[in-house]
Structure formats: C-alpha cells, structure tokens
C-alpha positions as CSV (number, residue, x, y, z in Angstrom):
1,M,-84.0,-31.7,-13.5
2,E,-83.4,-29.8,-16.7
3,V,-81.8,-27.0,-14.7
4,V,-79.4,-29.5,-13.1
5,K,-78.3,-30.8,-16.5
6,L,-77.9,-27.3,-17.8
7,Q,-75.6,-26.4,-14.9
8,K,-73.4,-29.5,-15.4
9,K,-73.1,-28.8,-19.1
10,L,-72.3,-25.0,-18.4
11,C,-69.6,-26.2,-15.9
12,T,-68.2,-28.8,-18.3
13,T,-67.9,-26.1,-21.0
14,V,-66.2,-23.6,-18.6
15,M,-63.7,-26.0,-17.4
16,F,-63.0,-27.1,-21.1
17,S,-62.5,-23.4,-22.0
18,F,-60.2,-22.9,-19.0
19,F,-58.0,-25.7,-20.0
20,L,-58.0,-24.5,-23.6
21,V,-57.0,-20.9,-22.4
22,S,-54.3,-22.3,-20.0
23,G,-52.7,-24.5,-22.6
24,S,-52.9,-21.5,-25.2
25,A,-51.2,-19.3,-22.4
26,W,-48.4,-21.9,-22.0
27,A,-47.9,-22.1,-25.7
28,Q,-47.8,-18.2,-26.0
29,E,-45.3,-18.0,-23.2
30,N,-43.1,-20.6,-24.9
31,W,-43.5,-23.1,-22.2
32,E,-43.0,-26.9,-23.0
33,V,-44.6,-29.7,-21.0
34,L,-41.6,-31.8,-19.5
35,F,-43.7,-34.6,-18.2
36,N,-47.0,-35.5,-20.1
37,G,-48.7,-37.2,-17.2
38,K,-49.1,-40.3,-19.4
39,D,-45.8,-42.0,-19.9
40,L,-42.0,-41.9,-19.2
41,S,-40.8,-42.4,-22.8
42,N,-38.7,-39.2,-22.5
43,F,-36.9,-40.3,-19.3
44,E,-34.7,-43.0,-18.0
45,Q,-33.9,-44.1,-14.5
46,L,-30.4,-43.8,-13.1
47,N,-28.5,-45.3,-10.1
48,G,-30.9,-46.5,-7.4
49,D,-34.1,-48.6,-8.0
50,A,-36.8,-46.9,-6.0
51,S,-39.9,-47.2,-7.9
52,Y,-41.5,-44.5,-10.2
53,A,-45.1,-44.6,-11.3
54,I,-47.9,-42.3,-12.8
55,E,-51.0,-41.6,-10.9
56,N,-53.6,-39.0,-11.7
57,K,-51.0,-37.4,-14.2
58,E,-48.7,-37.1,-11.3
59,L,-45.0,-38.5,-11.3
60,V,-44.8,-40.6,-8.0
61,G,-41.5,-41.8,-6.6
62,T,-41.7,-44.3,-3.7
63,S,-38.9,-44.8,-1.3
64,K,-37.1,-48.1,-1.0
65,L,-34.9,-49.3,1.8
66,N,-31.2,-49.6,1.3
67,T,-30.9,-48.5,-2.3
68,P,-28.8,-45.7,-3.6
69,N,-30.4,-42.3,-4.6
70,S,-32.7,-42.9,-7.6
71,F,-33.2,-40.4,-10.4
72,M,-35.8,-40.3,-13.2
73,A,-33.8,-38.2,-15.7
74,T,-34.7,-36.6,-18.9
75,K,-33.0,-38.1,-22.0
76,K,-32.6,-34.7,-23.3
77,K,-30.0,-32.2,-21.9
78,Y,-30.8,-28.6,-21.1
79,G,-28.5,-25.5,-20.7
80,D,-30.3,-22.2,-20.0
81,F,-33.9,-22.6,-18.9
82,I,-36.6,-21.7,-16.5
83,L,-38.3,-24.8,-14.9
84,E,-41.5,-24.8,-12.8
85,F,-43.4,-27.7,-11.0
86,D,-45.4,-28.6,-8.1
87,V,-44.2,-31.1,-5.5
88,L,-45.9,-33.0,-2.5
89,V,-43.5,-35.0,-0.3
90,E,-44.3,-37.0,2.7
91,N,-42.8,-36.0,6.1
92,G,-39.5,-37.5,6.7
93,L,-38.4,-37.8,3.2
94,N,-35.6,-35.9,1.5
95,S,-35.8,-35.3,-2.3
96,G,-34.7,-32.8,-5.0
97,V,-34.7,-32.0,-8.7
98,Q,-31.4,-32.3,-10.5
99,F,-30.5,-29.8,-13.4
100,R,-27.5,-29.5,-15.4
101,S,-26.6,-32.9,-14.3
102,L,-24.6,-35.7,-15.8
103,S,-24.0,-39.4,-15.5
104,T,-20.9,-40.7,-17.2
105,P,-19.0,-43.9,-16.9
106,E,-15.7,-42.2,-16.1
107,Y,-17.2,-40.3,-13.1
108,K,-17.7,-42.5,-10.2
109,N,-19.1,-45.3,-12.3
110,G,-22.0,-43.4,-13.6
111,R,-23.0,-41.6,-10.3
112,V,-25.4,-38.8,-11.0
113,H,-23.7,-35.4,-10.3
114,G,-24.7,-31.9,-10.6
115,Y,-26.9,-29.2,-9.3
116,Q,-30.0,-30.1,-7.3
117,C,-32.7,-27.9,-5.9
118,E,-33.4,-29.3,-2.5
119,I,-36.8,-30.7,-1.4
120,E,-36.9,-31.7,2.3
121,T,-39.1,-31.7,5.3
122,S,-36.4,-31.5,8.1
123,S,-36.2,-28.8,10.8
124,R,-33.3,-27.1,9.2
125,K,-35.6,-25.8,6.5
126,W,-33.2,-25.8,3.5
127,A,-35.8,-26.6,0.9
128,G,-35.2,-24.5,-2.2
129,G,-31.4,-24.4,-1.6
130,V,-28.9,-25.6,-4.1
131,Y,-26.9,-28.8,-3.4
132,D,-24.2,-30.1,-5.8
133,E,-25.0,-33.8,-5.7
134,G,-22.1,-36.2,-5.9
135,R,-19.6,-33.5,-6.2
136,N,-19.2,-30.2,-4.3
137,G,-22.0,-30.6,-1.6
138,W,-23.9,-27.5,-0.3
139,L,-23.5,-24.5,-2.7
140,Y,-26.4,-22.3,-1.3
141,P,-27.8,-23.6,2.1
142,L,-30.6,-21.4,3.3
143,S,-28.7,-20.6,6.5
144,R,-28.0,-17.3,4.6
145,N,-31.7,-16.7,3.9
146,P,-34.0,-16.8,6.8
147,K,-36.9,-15.7,4.8
148,G,-36.4,-18.4,2.3
149,Q,-36.4,-21.0,5.2
150,Q,-40.1,-20.1,5.8
151,A,-41.2,-20.8,2.1
152,F,-41.7,-24.5,2.0
153,I,-44.9,-25.7,3.7
154,R,-44.8,-29.4,5.0
155,G,-47.6,-31.6,4.0
156,E,-48.9,-29.5,1.3
157,W,-48.2,-29.1,-2.5
158,N,-45.4,-26.5,-3.1
159,H,-44.6,-24.5,-6.3
160,Y,-41.0,-24.4,-7.4
161,R,-39.3,-22.2,-9.9
162,I,-35.7,-22.7,-11.1
163,E,-33.9,-20.2,-13.4
164,A,-30.5,-21.3,-14.7
165,I,-29.4,-18.7,-17.0
166,G,-25.7,-18.3,-17.8
167,H,-23.9,-18.4,-14.5
168,D,-26.8,-17.4,-12.5
169,I,-28.9,-20.0,-10.7
170,R,-32.0,-18.7,-8.7
171,T,-34.8,-20.6,-7.1
172,W,-38.2,-19.8,-5.7
173,V,-40.6,-21.8,-3.6
174,N,-44.2,-20.7,-3.4
175,G,-43.2,-17.3,-4.9
176,V,-40.4,-16.6,-2.3
177,Q,-36.9,-16.4,-3.5
178,C,-34.6,-19.1,-1.8
179,A,-31.3,-19.2,-3.7
180,N,-29.2,-16.6,-5.5
181,L,-26.2,-18.5,-6.7
182,V,-23.4,-17.8,-9.2
183,D,-21.5,-20.8,-10.3
184,D,-19.9,-21.9,-13.6
185,T,-19.0,-25.7,-12.9
186,T,-21.5,-27.1,-15.4
187,S,-23.3,-25.4,-18.2
188,N,-25.8,-28.1,-19.3
189,G,-27.1,-31.5,-18.5
190,F,-30.3,-33.4,-17.8
191,I,-33.1,-32.8,-15.3
192,A,-33.9,-35.5,-12.9
193,F,-36.4,-36.1,-10.1
194,Q,-34.8,-37.7,-7.1
195,V,-36.0,-40.2,-4.6
196,H,-33.4,-40.2,-1.8
197,S,-31.9,-43.2,-0.3
198,I,-33.3,-44.4,3.1
199,H,-31.8,-46.6,5.8
200,D,-34.8,-46.3,8.2
201,A,-37.5,-48.9,7.8
202,N,-40.2,-46.5,9.0
203,L,-39.6,-44.3,5.9
204,E,-40.1,-47.1,3.2
205,G,-43.0,-46.7,1.0
206,K,-43.3,-43.0,1.5
207,T,-43.9,-40.9,-1.6
208,V,-42.8,-37.8,-3.3
209,R,-45.1,-36.5,-6.0
210,W,-44.5,-34.0,-8.9
211,K,-47.0,-32.4,-11.3
212,N,-47.5,-29.4,-13.6
213,I,-43.9,-29.8,-14.7
214,K,-43.0,-27.4,-17.5
215,I,-39.8,-25.8,-19.0
216,K,-39.0,-22.7,-21.1
217,T,-35.8,-22.5,-23.1
218,T,-36.4,-19.4,-25.1
219,D,-37.0,-15.6,-24.4
220,L,-35.5,-16.2,-20.9
221,E,-34.0,-12.8,-20.1
222,R,-37.4,-11.1,-20.6
223,S,-39.0,-13.8,-18.4
224,R,-36.7,-13.6,-15.3
225,N,-38.3,-13.1,-12.0
226,E,-37.1,-9.9,-10.1
227,V,-34.4,-10.7,-7.6
228,D,-35.2,-10.1,-3.9
229,T,-32.5,-7.7,-2.8
230,E,-32.7,-9.3,0.7
231,V,-31.5,-12.6,-0.5
232,P,-27.6,-12.6,-0.6
233,Q,-25.7,-13.5,-3.8
234,I,-23.1,-16.3,-3.2
235,S,-20.6,-16.6,-6.0
236,Y,-18.1,-19.3,-6.7
237,L,-16.5,-17.8,-9.8
238,T,-12.7,-18.2,-9.4
239,N,-10.7,-15.0,-8.5
240,Q,-13.5,-12.6,-10.1
241,L,-16.2,-10.6,-8.9
242,T,-19.7,-10.4,-10.1
243,S,-21.4,-7.0,-11.0
244,D,-23.5,-7.4,-7.9
245,E,-20.5,-7.9,-5.7
246,M,-18.7,-4.8,-7.2
247,R,-21.9,-2.8,-6.7
248,K,-21.9,-3.8,-3.1
249,G,-18.3,-2.8,-2.5
250,W,-16.4,-6.1,-2.7
251,R,-12.9,-6.2,-4.0
252,L,-10.4,-8.9,-4.5
253,L,-7.6,-9.2,-1.9
254,W,-5.6,-11.4,-4.1
255,D,-5.8,-11.1,-7.9
256,G,-5.1,-14.8,-8.7
257,K,-1.8,-14.2,-10.4
258,T,0.7,-12.1,-8.5
259,T,1.8,-11.2,-4.9
260,K,0.5,-7.8,-5.2
261,G,-1.0,-6.6,-2.0
262,W,0.8,-9.2,0.2
263,R,4.1,-9.5,2.1
264,G,5.7,-11.8,4.5
265,A,4.5,-11.2,8.0
266,K,8.1,-10.5,9.1
267,L,9.5,-9.3,5.9
268,D,9.2,-6.2,3.8
269,G,8.4,-8.2,0.6
270,F,6.9,-11.5,-0.4
271,P,8.6,-14.7,0.8
272,E,11.1,-16.0,-1.8
273,K,10.2,-19.7,-0.9
274,G,7.5,-21.6,0.8
275,W,4.6,-20.2,-1.3
276,E,3.7,-20.8,-4.9
277,I,1.1,-19.4,-7.3
278,G,-0.5,-21.5,-10.1
279,N,-3.9,-22.3,-11.7
280,G,-5.4,-19.4,-9.9
281,E,-4.4,-20.8,-6.5
282,L,-2.1,-19.5,-3.8
283,T,-0.5,-22.4,-2.0
284,V,1.6,-22.6,1.1
285,L,4.0,-25.7,0.6
286,S,4.6,-28.6,3.1
287,S,7.7,-28.2,5.2
288,G,7.1,-31.0,7.7
289,G,4.5,-29.3,9.9
290,A,6.8,-26.6,11.5
291,E,5.1,-23.4,12.3
292,S,6.3,-20.4,10.2
293,R,9.7,-22.2,9.4
294,N,9.6,-22.1,5.6
295,G,8.1,-19.2,3.8
296,G,6.4,-18.0,6.9
297,D,3.0,-16.2,7.2
298,I,1.9,-13.8,4.7
299,V,-0.2,-10.6,5.5
300,T,-2.1,-8.0,3.6
301,E,-0.3,-4.6,3.0
302,D,-3.6,-2.9,4.1
303,S,-5.3,-2.9,7.5
304,F,-9.0,-3.4,8.1
305,S,-11.5,-2.8,10.9
306,D,-15.1,-3.5,10.0
307,F,-15.3,-5.9,7.1
308,E,-16.6,-9.1,5.4
309,L,-14.0,-11.5,4.4
310,S,-14.4,-14.6,2.2
311,V,-11.7,-17.1,1.5
312,D,-11.9,-20.5,-0.2
313,F,-9.4,-23.0,1.1
314,K,-8.4,-26.6,0.3
315,I,-6.4,-28.7,2.9
316,T,-4.4,-31.8,2.4
317,E,-4.6,-34.8,4.8
318,G,-3.5,-33.9,8.3
319,A,-2.9,-30.3,7.5
320,N,-3.0,-27.3,9.8
321,S,-3.3,-23.6,8.8
322,G,-5.4,-20.5,9.7
323,I,-6.9,-17.3,8.6
324,K,-6.0,-14.6,11.0
325,Y,-7.4,-11.0,11.3
326,F,-6.8,-7.9,13.5
327,V,-3.0,-8.9,13.2
328,D,-0.3,-6.8,14.5
329,A,2.9,-8.0,12.7
330,E,5.1,-6.2,15.2
331,L,3.8,-8.1,18.2
332,N,5.9,-11.3,17.6
333,K,9.1,-10.8,15.8
334,G,10.6,-14.2,17.1
335,E,9.8,-17.8,16.2
336,G,6.3,-18.8,15.4
337,S,3.3,-17.3,13.8
338,A,2.2,-13.6,13.9
339,I,-0.4,-12.8,16.5
340,G,-4.2,-12.2,15.8
341,L,-7.6,-13.8,16.0
342,E,-7.7,-16.9,14.0
343,F,-10.2,-18.8,11.9
344,Q,-8.8,-22.3,12.5
345,V,-8.1,-24.4,9.2
346,L,-7.5,-28.0,10.2
347,D,-8.0,-31.6,9.3
348,D,-9.9,-32.5,12.6
349,K,-9.6,-36.1,11.9
350,K,-5.9,-36.5,11.3
351,H,-4.2,-33.5,13.0
352,P,-3.5,-33.9,16.8
353,D,-4.2,-30.2,17.5
354,A,-8.0,-31.0,17.2
355,A,-7.8,-32.8,20.5
356,H,-5.7,-30.0,22.3
357,G,-7.0,-26.7,23.7
358,K,-10.3,-26.9,25.6
359,N,-13.5,-28.6,24.4
360,G,-12.7,-28.5,20.8
361,N,-11.7,-24.9,20.5
362,R,-8.9,-25.8,18.0
363,T,-11.0,-27.6,15.4
364,I,-11.9,-26.3,12.0
365,G,-13.8,-23.0,12.0
366,S,-13.1,-22.3,15.6
367,L,-11.9,-19.0,17.0
368,Y,-8.5,-20.7,17.7
369,D,-7.9,-21.6,21.4
370,L,-10.9,-19.6,22.5
371,I,-14.4,-20.6,21.0
372,R,-15.3,-23.9,19.7
373,A,-17.0,-24.0,16.2
374,E,-20.5,-25.4,16.3
375,N,-23.1,-25.8,13.6
376,S,-25.9,-23.1,14.6
377,D,-28.2,-24.2,11.8
378,S,-28.4,-28.0,11.9
379,S,-27.8,-31.0,14.1
380,R,-25.8,-32.8,11.3
381,G,-22.4,-31.4,12.4
382,K,-20.3,-28.9,10.9
383,N,-20.9,-28.2,7.2
384,F,-17.2,-29.2,6.3
385,K,-16.8,-30.6,2.6
386,G,-13.7,-32.6,3.5
387,V,-10.0,-32.9,2.8
388,G,-9.1,-32.2,-0.8
389,A,-12.3,-30.3,-1.4
390,W,-12.7,-26.5,-1.6
391,N,-14.4,-25.1,1.6
392,N,-15.2,-21.4,2.3
393,A,-14.3,-19.3,5.4
394,R,-16.4,-16.2,5.9
395,I,-15.5,-13.7,8.6
396,V,-17.8,-10.9,9.4
397,V,-16.8,-8.1,11.7
398,K,-19.1,-5.1,12.7
399,G,-17.7,-3.1,15.6
400,G,-17.2,-5.8,18.4
401,H,-19.5,-8.3,16.8
402,V,-17.7,-11.1,15.1
403,E,-18.9,-14.1,13.2
404,H,-17.2,-17.2,11.7
405,W,-19.1,-19.1,8.9
406,L,-18.0,-22.4,7.4
407,N,-19.5,-23.2,4.0
408,Q,-22.2,-20.6,4.5
409,V,-23.3,-21.9,8.0
410,K,-22.4,-19.8,11.1
411,V,-20.2,-21.7,13.5
412,V,-18.8,-19.0,15.9
413,E,-20.4,-15.6,17.2
414,F,-18.8,-13.4,19.8
415,D,-18.3,-9.8,21.0
416,R,-14.6,-8.9,21.1
417,Y,-15.2,-6.1,23.5
418,S,-17.2,-8.1,26.0
419,Q,-16.2,-9.3,29.5
420,M,-16.7,-12.8,28.5
421,F,-14.2,-12.5,25.6
422,K,-11.8,-11.0,27.9
423,A,-12.0,-13.8,30.4
424,L,-11.5,-16.3,27.6
425,V,-8.3,-14.6,26.6
426,E,-7.0,-14.5,30.1
427,K,-7.3,-18.3,30.2
428,S,-5.6,-18.9,26.9
429,K,-2.2,-18.8,25.3
430,Y,-2.9,-15.2,24.2
431,E,-3.0,-13.8,27.8
432,K,0.5,-12.2,27.5
433,W,-0.5,-10.2,24.4
434,K,-1.8,-6.8,25.6
435,G,-5.1,-5.8,24.0
436,F,-5.2,-9.1,22.0
437,G,-8.4,-9.2,19.7
438,R,-9.3,-5.6,20.5
439,L,-7.2,-3.8,18.2
440,P,-9.2,-1.0,16.2
441,Q,-7.7,-2.3,13.0
442,G,-5.3,-5.0,11.8
443,L,-3.8,-7.0,8.9
444,I,-5.3,-10.2,7.5
445,L,-3.0,-13.2,7.5
446,L,-2.7,-16.6,5.8
447,Q,-0.7,-18.9,8.0
448,D,2.3,-21.1,7.2
449,H,2.1,-24.0,9.5
450,G,4.2,-26.4,7.6
451,D,1.5,-28.1,5.8
452,K,0.2,-27.8,2.2
453,V,-2.9,-25.7,1.9
454,S,-4.3,-23.7,-1.0
455,F,-6.3,-20.6,-1.2
456,K,-8.3,-18.8,-3.7
457,N,-11.3,-16.3,-4.3
458,I,-9.9,-14.1,-1.5
459,K,-12.2,-11.1,-1.4
460,I,-13.4,-8.4,1.0
461,R,-15.7,-5.6,1.6
462,E,-15.5,-2.9,4.2
463,F,-18.3,-1.4,6.2
C-alpha cells in the first residue's frame, strides 16, 4: 500500500515538474498564452450567434442553424506574429482561424473580413490553405500543394502554425507546410476563431475545439520555420516580383507604368486609343462589344515557347476578352482578333458567348472553342471570384503539355501535339488556320473585344 502511495506521489511530482518546465520553456521562447482556458475576457463575439463555451480548458464552438459565420475575436490587434494551436473539428463542419482581420461599420456593416487559415473536413482537402474572408476569396488553395493536402487528419487533434511576418504568410499543419503566400492587403488586425454558418439541420450541434493557443510577437525572424522548397510561393504584390520569384527566373511582362514590351497586334507600335494605363492597371476600354475595332489586341514584342504565365484580370459586367498564346500576328491581317490558343476571359452569366460553342467551351478559363474549363480539384464549381473582383489566369506550357489554371485551380489540361487536339481543331472555327496551336513559339496577346477589362501583375518565366 505504501508503495502505491509513493508511486502516485512520484507521478504527481513529475507531472508538476513537467508543467513547470513547459511553462518556463514557453516564457524563454517569448510565447504568450492567447487563451487562458478559464474565461473569454480578452475576446468578443462578432457577427453570428453560434455558441462558444469553455470545457476542460478548451475553447468549444458549437454550430447553429441559419446564423451567419460566428467569430470569437481577440480585443487586441496583432501585426507580425507566429501563432500555434491545436484543433479538433467534427466531420462535416467548416471552420477557420482569422488573423490580421477587421470588423468596421463602414465595411459591409461590420462583417468580419481578412485572412483565414482554413480548417475543414471536406474531400477537397484544403485545410491549412489561406482564404480571404468577406473580401478576396481564396488566396492560397491547396490545389497547388498536393503534399499539404495530406497533412490534416480528420477526427483527430491537428496542430497548426501560422507565421505572418511582413508580407510573408505561411502555414503548417502537423509539421507539414501548407501555404506560402505573399500578400500586402492587411498588415494587422485581430485573431478570431470561427464557427462557420450551416444550413443543414444534420450539422447543428456539431463542435470545433481549440486548445494550447499561444502567440509569439518578438524575435520572429530567428523563430521562422524553414520553408519547404516544394511548396510553391503565390504572390499578390502589385506589379513587382519577390526575391524568390526572381531567383526562379520570373520577370514582369508589363512594368505597370509604360507600354514597354508591347505593341498592337496589327501595328508597329502601341495603339493610340482604346487602351489606358493608370493605378498600376492596363485597361482595354469599352467600345460596344465589337471585336478588335477600337484599340485592337496588343501583343508582346517577344515570342515564347515553354513558359509559365500569370496574369491578374478584372472584368466588368457582361464583358468578353481573352489571353492568347502561341499567337502568329501575321495569320490574320483582316478584321477580328489575331489567331492563337486562348484562355477565355468572360462573364459567363451575362455574356451570350457562354452559351455558344459546344458544351461550354467558351466559358471562363476554357481553351476557347475547344475544351471546356472544369474544376479538377473540387465539386463546388469553378473557382471564379466574380465580376469586379481580381482573378488570376495561369497558363503552363511544357512541350506539348498545356494547363489552364483559374485562381490557382486547374481547369484545362491537354497535349497540343496529340491526335485528340488535332481532331478538336478540325471541328472548330480554327480549322482553316494551318498548324493552329502547334507553332514552336509565339506571341502572348491581351484581347480587345470591345468590353472594359483590366489587367495587372503580368509575369512570366521560361523553361
């Protein structure tokens, strides 16, 4: 009996010593406890009215039917930091942790907006990605990071780490890097724990739990995790390259200020009308929807063969335009646009061309008139952010292999040297153009289709 008592006393002493050492280690590494496990005096609830409670020193959010997204937000704002926490979410729920986020009366009546590190259990596996809540949508979906998609484990506690230092935003789940984002939209704001809105009665009452929530705001550079070189960096800086992009061979195709490097597709110089430059944007102006009747298409002065091209674009309501590649400006000297493979830029809801062609092959992101754009990574439809918002077109060409990506999600993939591609061309409007889509190299083109569309962040790297 005395032996048992001695063992219990020894166990208690060891556990107490462990917690002392752990607390001391946290203090020595400049970590602060963000949630004390006792009360929510340093937090306030915003937007929805899902319930939050404290159980076993865990912050517990419970889903509620037909209420907006709910957020338990810190009263204090944070700029640069490293945040770590553990989370357990029931299957079927979507959640997240906001950071550098805001809620102001002048923005959508106080709607919470800002960066969110995704917590989800869906089959698309984007947990650890970065979503811009109430503002710009997905900034870093895990469609670009297959290894990161495997990090989150459903039904178990998962450990998250978020580093927000300067423009660099990086995330890890269970030690696996998920996001490597560069963005300068917001420099500071609150941190908040989300219970997502639900409209399915079967999900009501399910919970998401957080514990071991700590934050570091000093000595951040020395504390950074090593970046996984296999995780691609995605940058939203306006008309500028990061050091990582420059190291990997990227260059700006448009400098954000001048017409340097561009000319009219059927001109020796840049069009004198129909295009304007301002506020870091290159805009083709509206002229009533007529194809290449105002300023006309513009093309690069350089030709390209194997490359990765990234272009941000913003369309107006009912607009039609396109980003073409492997363009031969000599093929069509008459009316209409220059000839080349085209990444379709279109308002699918309001422009009639979306219903033309075959099986939707003229909708946004499609290989125009040839292959319909489809979301290969999710059943939620194409990842289009909408009219009036900035969207990203990414085109990758390596030999015959070509990919179209819309907002970092692949929507088209084909081999331009294949028999299948040749057959598609023979049944399309391009049949009369010999060697269409198979040129060894060609120009890159921004289309004037008579509608107002803006472009920025036009950059390329060659392989």
